[in-house]
One Martini backbone bead per residue (centre of mass of N, CA, C, O) as a GRO file, in nm:
protein
   98
    1MET     BB    1   0.057   0.060  -0.025
    2LEU     BB    2   0.299   0.257   0.014
    3ASP     BB    3   0.427   0.215  -0.261
    4SER     BB    4   0.189   0.327  -0.432
    5THR     BB    5   0.168   0.599  -0.297
    6MET     BB    6   0.456   0.686  -0.364
    7LYS     BB    7   0.432   0.664  -0.677
    8MET     BB    8   0.198   0.864  -0.705
    9ALA     BB    9   0.335   1.104  -0.575
   10LYS     BB   10   0.575   1.110  -0.764
   11LYS     BB   11   0.413   1.154  -1.024
   12HIS     BB   12   0.282   1.421  -0.946
   13LEU     BB   13   0.533   1.575  -0.891
   14ASN     BB   14   0.665   1.551  -1.163
   15GLU     BB   15   0.432   1.693  -1.315
   16ALA     BB   16   0.450   1.959  -1.164
   17ILE     BB   17   0.735   2.019  -1.246
   18LYS     BB   18   0.689   2.021  -1.556
   19ASP     BB   19   0.450   2.243  -1.521
   20ASP     BB   20   0.531   2.456  -1.300
   21SER     BB   21   0.311   2.379  -1.027
   22LEU     BB   22   0.492   2.349  -0.773
   23ILE     BB   23   0.370   2.342  -0.424
   24ILE     BB   24   0.512   2.374  -0.105
   25PHE     BB   25   0.379   2.295   0.215
   26VAL     BB   26   0.541   2.356   0.522
   27GLY     BB   27   0.673   2.281   0.831
   28ALA     BB   28   0.883   2.241   1.096
   29GLY     BB   29   0.928   1.932   1.056
   30VAL     BB   30   1.128   1.944   0.818
   31SER     BB   31   1.368   2.065   0.971
   32ALA     BB   32   1.376   1.862   1.201
   33ASN     BB   33   1.423   1.613   1.003
   34SER     BB   34   1.710   1.758   0.911
   35GLY     BB   35   1.859   1.857   1.198
   36LEU     BB   36   1.768   2.123   1.269
   37PRO     BB   37   1.740   2.375   1.456
   38LYS     BB   38   1.562   2.540   1.659
   39TRP     BB   39   1.456   2.848   1.714
   40SER     BB   40   1.537   2.857   2.012
   41GLU     BB   41   1.838   2.782   1.963
   42LEU     BB   42   1.906   3.025   1.801
   43ILE     BB   43   1.828   3.240   2.003
   44SER     BB   44   2.018   3.154   2.228
   45GLU     BB   45   2.274   3.221   2.068
   46PHE     BB   46   2.221   3.516   2.045
   47LYS     BB   47   2.188   3.590   2.350
   48ASN     BB   48   2.472   3.485   2.443
   49GLU     BB   49   2.649   3.674   2.262
   50ILE     BB   50   2.492   3.957   2.370
   51ASP     BB   51   2.371   3.943   2.652
   52LEU     BB   52   2.053   3.854   2.645
   53THR     BB   53   1.811   3.797   2.913
   54ASP     BB   54   1.509   3.971   2.901
   55GLU     BB   55   1.424   3.856   2.627
   56THR     BB   56   1.121   3.678   2.475
   57ASP     BB   57   1.127   3.786   2.185
   58TYR     BB   58   1.238   3.650   1.907
   59LEU     BB   59   1.235   3.879   1.690
   60LYS     BB   60   1.380   4.090   1.862
   61THR     BB   61   1.635   3.925   1.912
   62ALA     BB   62   1.716   3.905   1.620
   63GLN     BB   63   1.730   4.205   1.573
   64TYR     BB   64   1.937   4.279   1.788
   65TYR     BB   65   2.162   4.102   1.668
   66TYR     BB   66   2.168   4.246   1.395
   67ASP     BB   67   2.228   4.536   1.512
   68THR     BB   68   2.495   4.455   1.668
   69VAL     BB   69   2.664   4.276   1.432
   70GLY     BB   70   2.538   4.254   1.157
   71GLN     BB   71   2.484   4.112   0.862
   72GLN     BB   72   2.732   3.926   0.821
   73LYS     BB   73   2.731   3.791   1.107
   74TYR     BB   74   2.445   3.689   1.106
   75PHE     BB   75   2.469   3.495   0.856
   76GLN     BB   76   2.711   3.336   0.964
   77LYS     BB   77   2.574   3.227   1.217
   78ILE     BB   78   2.354   3.065   1.061
   79MET     BB   79   2.549   2.890   0.902
   80ASP     BB   80   2.701   2.768   1.150
   81ILE     BB   81   2.441   2.634   1.272
   82PHE     BB   82   2.313   2.481   1.012
   83GLN     BB   83   2.510   2.329   0.820
   84PRO     BB   84   2.606   2.079   1.008
   85HIS     BB   85   2.283   1.958   1.018
   86ILE     BB   86   2.221   1.878   0.735
   87LYS     BB   87   1.965   1.662   0.624
   88VAL     BB   88   1.818   1.436   0.431
   89ASN     BB   89   1.486   1.396   0.358
   90PHE     BB   90   1.189   1.286   0.237
   91ILE     BB   91   1.096   1.552   0.103
   92MET     BB   92   1.350   1.601  -0.059
   93LYS     BB   93   1.349   1.338  -0.212
   94LEU     BB   94   1.069   1.379  -0.342
   95ALA     BB   95   1.135   1.658  -0.483
   96THR     BB   96   1.405   1.517  -0.642
   97ALA     BB   97   1.277   1.313  -0.797
   98ASN     BB   98   1.269   1.120  -1.113
   0.00000   0.00000   0.00000
């Protein structure tokens, strides 16, 4: 049953890719399944580096970090945290299947 479902899903995905009509909506589970850190873990890294202890708003924390260290260091920090953790997951395999 699962094999036939996978084959059908793969067929529909490939057709959508060929038709340039593929849109994938995913939630946080996709990044979690790829081994990427959670949003809270990234924010903790930001807070620790700039010694920000009293802020609880994640978006404000990210903005404070950006404003404090600048664009280049902000993006480098994100790459340093995320890049070593990336693992290909089922959704990525499905989306790139031939």
